[in-house]
C-alpha positions in Angstrom: 0.0 0.0 0.0 1.2 3.5 -0.9 2.2 5.7 2.1 -0.3 8.5 2.9 2.1 11.2 1.6 2.0 9.6 -1.8 -1.7 8.8 -1.8 -2.7 12.5 -1.4 0.1 14.0 -3.4 -1.5 17.1 -5.0 -1.9 17.3 -8.8 -2.8 21.0 -9.2 -1.4 24.2 -7.7 -4.7 24.8 -5.9 -4.1 21.8 -3.7 -0.3 22.5 -3.3 0.6 23.6 0.2 3.3 26.2 1.0 5.7 28.1 -1.3 3.2 30.9 -1.9 6.1 33.2 -2.6 6.6 31.1 -5.7 3.2 29.7 -6.7 0.7 32.0 -5.0 -1.6 34.3 -7.0 0.7 36.5 -9.1 3.9 34.9 -7.9 6.8 34.6 -10.3 6.8 30.9 -10.9 3.0 30.7 -11.2 3.1 33.4 -13.8 5.7 31.4 -15.8 3.6 28.3 -15.6 0.4 30.1 -16.6 2.2 31.7 -19.6 3.2 28.3 -20.8 6.9 29.3 -20.8 9.2 28.0 -18.1 13.0 28.1 -17.9 15.1 25.2 -16.8 15.3 25.5 -13.1 16.7 24.2 -9.8 14.5 23.8 -6.8 16.6 24.3 -3.6 15.1 23.5 -0.3 15.0 21.1 2.7 13.4 17.6 2.5 9.7 17.3 2.3 8.7 20.8 1.1 7.3 19.8 -2.2 10.1 19.9 -4.8 9.1 16.7 -6.6 5.4 17.4 -6.3 5.9 20.9 -7.8 7.8 19.5 -10.7 5.0 16.9 -11.4 2.3 19.6 -11.1 4.2 21.8 -13.7 4.4 18.9 -16.2 0.7 18.1 -15.8 -0.4 21.7 -15.9 1.6 22.4 -19.1 0.7 19.0 -20.6 4.3 18.1 -21.3 6.0 14.7 -21.4 7.7 14.1 -18.0 10.8 12.1 -17.4 12.2 11.6 -13.9 15.6 10.3 -12.8 17.1 10.0 -9.3 20.8 11.0 -9.0 21.2 8.2 -6.4 20.8 5.4 -8.9 21.3 7.0 -12.4 24.4 7.5 -14.4 25.5 9.2 -17.6 24.1 6.4 -19.6 20.6 6.9 -18.1 20.8 10.6 -18.7 21.7 10.1 -22.4 19.0 7.5 -22.9 16.4 9.8 -21.4 17.6 12.7 -23.5 17.4 10.5 -26.6 13.8 9.6 -25.7 13.0 13.3 -25.2 14.5 14.2 -28.5 12.2 11.8 -30.3 9.2 13.6 -28.9 10.1 16.9 -30.5 7.8 17.2 -33.4 5.1 19.5 -34.8 6.3 22.3 -32.5 5.2 20.4 -29.5 6.7 21.9 -26.2 9.9 20.1 -25.2 9.7 17.4 -22.4 10.5 18.1 -18.8 13.4 16.1 -17.3 13.2 16.1 -13.5 16.3 15.0 -11.6 15.9 14.4 -7.9 19.0 15.1 -5.7 20.9 16.6 -8.6 23.7 17.6 -6.2 24.7 13.9 -6.1 25.5 13.9 -9.8 29.2 14.1 -10.6 30.7 16.8 -12.8 30.7 14.5 -15.8 27.1 13.6 -15.2 26.1 17.2 -14.9 28.1 18.0 -18.1 26.0 15.4 -20.0 22.9 17.6 -19.4 24.4 20.8 -20.8 23.9 20.3 -24.5 20.3 19.1 -24.1 19.4 22.1 -21.9 21.2 24.6 -24.2 19.5 23.3 -27.4 16.1 23.1 -25.7 15.7 19.4 -26.1 14.6 19.3 -22.5 13.5 21.7 -19.8 15.5 20.6 -16.8 14.0 20.7 -13.3 16.6 19.7 -10.7 15.8 19.3 -7.0 18.5 19.6 -4.3 18.7 20.0 -0.5 22.3 21.4 -0.9 23.3 24.9 -1.9 23.5 24.7 -5.7 26.2 27.4 -5.8 28.5 24.7 -4.5 27.0 21.5 -5.8 25.9 22.3 -9.3 28.5 23.1 -12.0 28.6 26.8 -13.0 27.9 26.1 -16.7 24.7 24.3 -15.8 23.7 26.7 -13.0 24.0 29.6 -15.4 21.4 28.0 -17.7 18.9 27.5 -14.8 16.7 29.7 -12.7 17.2 28.9 -9.0 14.0 28.9 -6.8 14.3 28.6 -3.1 11.6 26.5 -1.4 11.1 27.1 2.3 10.0 25.0 5.3 6.2 24.8 5.4 4.5 26.9 8.0 2.4 25.5 10.8 -0.7 26.6 9.0 0.4 24.8 5.8 1.1 21.6 7.7 -2.2 21.8 9.5 -4.1 22.2 6.2 -2.2 19.3 4.8 -3.2 17.1 7.7 -6.8 18.2 7.6 -7.0 17.6 3.9 -5.5 14.1 4.4 -8.0 13.2 7.1 -11.0 14.3 5.0 -9.9 13.2 1.5 -7.7 10.1 1.9 -9.8 7.1 1.0 -8.4 5.1 4.0 -8.2 7.8 6.7 -11.7 9.1 6.1 -13.1 5.7 7.0 -12.1 6.4 10.6 -13.2 9.0 13.1 -10.1 11.1 13.6 -9.9 14.3 15.7 -6.8 16.6 15.8 -7.0 17.7 19.4 -3.3 18.6 19.7 -0.8 19.0 17.0 2.4 20.4 18.6 4.2 17.0 18.8 3.4 16.2 15.2 4.6 19.6 14.1 7.7 19.2 16.1 8.4 15.8 14.7 7.9 17.0 11.1 10.4 19.9 11.3 8.5 21.5 8.4 8.7 18.3 6.3 5.2 17.5 5.1 6.1 14.0 4.1 7.4 13.2 7.6 4.3 14.8 9.0 1.8 12.7 7.0 3.8 9.5 7.5 3.8 10.2 11.3 0.0 10.9 11.2 -0.6 7.6 9.4 1.6 5.7 11.8 -0.3 7.1 14.8 -3.7 6.3 13.3 -2.6 2.8 12.2 -1.5 1.9 15.7 -5.0 2.7 16.9 -7.0 1.4 14.0 -9.1 -0.8 16.3 -10.4 2.2 18.2 -13.8 3.6 17.3 -12.3 7.1 17.5 -8.7 8.3 17.3 -8.1 11.5 19.2 -4.6 12.9 18.2 -2.9 14.3 21.3 0.8 15.2 21.9 1.1 12.3 24.4 -0.4 9.8 21.9 2.1 11.0 19.2 5.1 10.7 21.6 4.0 7.2 22.6 3.6 6.1 19.0 6.7 7.6 17.5 9.8 6.2 19.1 12.4 8.3 17.3 14.4 11.5 17.7 12.2 14.5 17.7 14.9 16.8 16.5 15.5 17.6 12.9 19.2 17.5 12.2 20.9 16.2 9.1 24.5 15.5 9.9 25.5 15.5 6.3 23.2 18.1 4.9 22.5 21.8 5.1 21.3 21.7 8.7 24.8 20.4 9.7 26.5 23.5 8.2 23.8 26.0 9.2 23.8 25.1 12.9 27.6 24.9 13.3 27.8 28.2 11.5 25.2 29.8 13.9 27.1 28.2 16.9 30.5 29.7 15.9 29.0 33.1 15.0 27.2 33.2 18.4 30.6 32.5 20.1 32.2 35.2 18.0 29.3 37.5 18.8 29.8 37.0 22.6 26.3 35.5 23.2 26.7 32.5 25.6 22.9 31.8 25.5 22.8 31.4 21.8 26.0 29.4 21.8 24.6 26.9 24.4 21.3 26.7 22.5 23.0 25.7 19.2 25.3 23.4 21.1 22.2 21.6 22.5 20.7 21.4 19.0 23.8 19.6 17.8 24.1 17.3 20.7 20.4 16.4 20.6 20.7 15.8 16.9 23.4 13.3 17.3 26.3 15.4 16.0 29.8 13.9 16.5 31.0 15.7 19.7 34.6 15.7 18.4 33.5 17.7 15.4 32.0 20.3 17.7 35.1 20.3 19.9 37.3 20.8 16.8 35.3 23.8 15.7 35.6 25.3 19.2 39.4 24.7 19.1 39.5 26.7 15.8 37.3 29.4 17.3 39.6 29.7 20.3 42.5 30.5 18.0 40.7 32.4 15.3 38.2 34.5 17.2 39.8 34.9 20.7 43.4 34.4 20.0 45.8 36.4 22.2 43.0 38.4 23.8 42.7 35.4 26.1 45.5 32.8 25.4 43.9 30.5 28.0 41.0 29.9 25.6 43.1 27.6 23.4 44.4 25.7 26.4 40.8 25.2 27.7 39.6 24.1 24.3 42.4 21.6 24.0 41.5 20.3 27.5 37.8 20.1 26.6 38.6 18.0 23.4 40.7 15.6 25.5 38.0 15.3 28.2 35.3 14.6 25.6 37.5 12.0 23.9 37.9 10.3 27.3 34.4 10.4 28.7 32.1 10.7 25.6 28.5 11.6 25.8 26.2 12.3 27.7 28.7 13.6 30.3 30.8 15.3 27.7 28.1 17.8 27.2 29.2 19.4 30.5 32.8 20.4 29.6 31.5 21.3 26.1 29.0 23.7 27.6 31.6 25.1 29.9 33.9 25.8 27.0 31.2 27.3 24.8 30.3 29.7 27.5 33.9 30.5 28.3 34.7 31.2 24.6 31.5 33.3 24.2 32.3 35.5 27.2 36.0 35.9 26.4 37.5 39.1 24.9 37.9 38.7 21.2 40.8 39.2 18.8 41.4 37.8 15.3 44.7 39.5 15.0 46.7 36.2 14.9 44.3 34.8 12.3 44.7 37.9 10.2 48.5 38.0 10.6 49.0 34.5 9.2 46.6 35.1 6.4 48.4 38.3 5.4 51.8 36.7 5.7 50.8 33.8 3.5 49.4 36.2 0.9 52.7 38.0 0.9 54.6 34.7 0.4 52.4 33.8 -2.5 52.9 37.3 -4.0 56.6 37.7 -3.5 57.8 34.1 -3.6 61.0 32.8 -1.9 62.7 36.0 -0.9 66.3 35.8 0.2 66.9 35.3 4.0 69.1 38.1 5.3 72.7 36.8 5.6 73.0 37.6 9.3 70.0 35.3 10.1 71.2 32.3 8.1 72.5 29.1 9.6 76.3 28.8 9.3 77.3 25.2 10.2 80.4 25.1 8.0 83.5 27.3 7.6 82.7 28.1 4.0 79.3 29.4 5.0 80.8 31.6 7.6 83.4 32.9 5.1 80.8 34.0 2.7 78.9 35.9 5.4 76.3 33.5 6.7 75.5 34.5 10.3 77.8 37.5 10.2 76.9 40.4 12.5 74.0 38.6 14.0 73.0 40.3 17.3 72.3 37.8 20.0 69.3 39.3 21.8 70.2 37.9 25.3 73.4 39.9 25.2 71.5 43.2 25.3 69.6 45.0 28.0 66.1 43.6 28.5 66.9 40.7 26.2 66.0 42.9 23.2 67.9 44.5 20.3 66.3 46.3 17.4 67.5 44.4 14.3 66.2 43.5 10.8 64.6 40.1 10.6 62.5 40.3 7.5 63.9 40.1 3.9 65.0 43.5 2.6 62.2 43.6 0.0 59.4 43.6 2.7 61.3 45.3 5.5 59.0 47.1 7.9 55.9 45.2 6.9 53.6 44.7 9.9 51.5 41.5 9.4 50.4 41.4 13.1 48.2 44.3 14.3 47.4 43.6 17.9 44.0 44.7 19.3 43.6 46.4 22.7 41.2 43.6 23.9 42.0 41.6 27.0 45.5 40.3 27.3 46.4 41.4 23.8 46.3 45.0 25.0 49.5 44.3 26.9 51.1 42.9 23.7 50.0 46.0 21.8 51.8 48.2 24.5 54.9 46.0 24.2 54.9 46.3 20.4 54.6 50.1 20.6 57.5 50.2 23.0 59.8 47.9 21.0 58.9 48.2 17.4 57.1 51.6 16.9 59.9 53.0 14.8 60.4 50.0 12.5 56.8 48.7 12.1 54.8 51.9 12.9 53.0 50.6 16.0 
């Protein structure tokens, strides 16, 4: 038997839930469909928001041949065979067929290349669906020939309408007396994915099919669905979005947001070592010498989590996240190495000043290696102003200390020692 989400899949825009910014009255995509002229396009959005359904509706509305491939189990051969079939249907000025490719981001470069000619010549109108950012996952040549439409998570109202429609119209569910008394647990479980929502609804109803009446409550849903209630895809966009929000919250000195996103990742089953690695990077990149202890604590946290694992590992991870978020910030060390590496790439292998070179042999000493080197410890305060950079970039200050936290003392020291040479 088909799952509920498939049984009630809409066939017209009037029964399509969500994405009103694209298909609502007067919206851009709806106007294209109604005009009978659509470009090749990429639907980008999270799972279960109607990408496949929308492609099917477009083909039915425009009365075009429709071919569908899944990037998971299709190769270049399948693409070429499908394009050949599409080409045979081009006659008497009939509109070209639509080729829908689900999860197009999984296609390799060569597989995506195989689509270019057919799209460019108008043999097919391509509709690709992806949960990943097409800027990174679709080759630029193909992306430039497609219009990208962003599909969003369905709102609570959209999801509620979809459930109500299913209960009233599905030929199986409407045989039972079903009441939606509470919907919070179902909504939470769905995470904006209408397919997950409908499948969960069907699961709950099926587990109580012997009852004369099924009253959907939050408790009933929790009892029926024994799975993680948190939406978190460890390999998809959620993975990158949440770790990005986590690090930006630390950088922005907001411990509450940092702990919240940390909890999202832990509850979602993220690898704790991945989180700790990112906090290690943040300690060096965002806090740096404004609080040198941050890197030490981050290293200790990583070691502790490796030893104790979860769930106890959440405690030192929380401690570190709060510590990093509340620490003074400086990216001066991060910027210094970036600028120094840019200089190396620009100027190449500049000659090391002779007085700094190693002189292990008499010949090297005779030709000036190490000559006139000033041993800092022989001078007052253990410091002597000397030239350490190659002559071509003498006086270039890659490191610009901030006045935040402990780095303020370093800034004072640099002004005292190197103001004349580096302009501090």
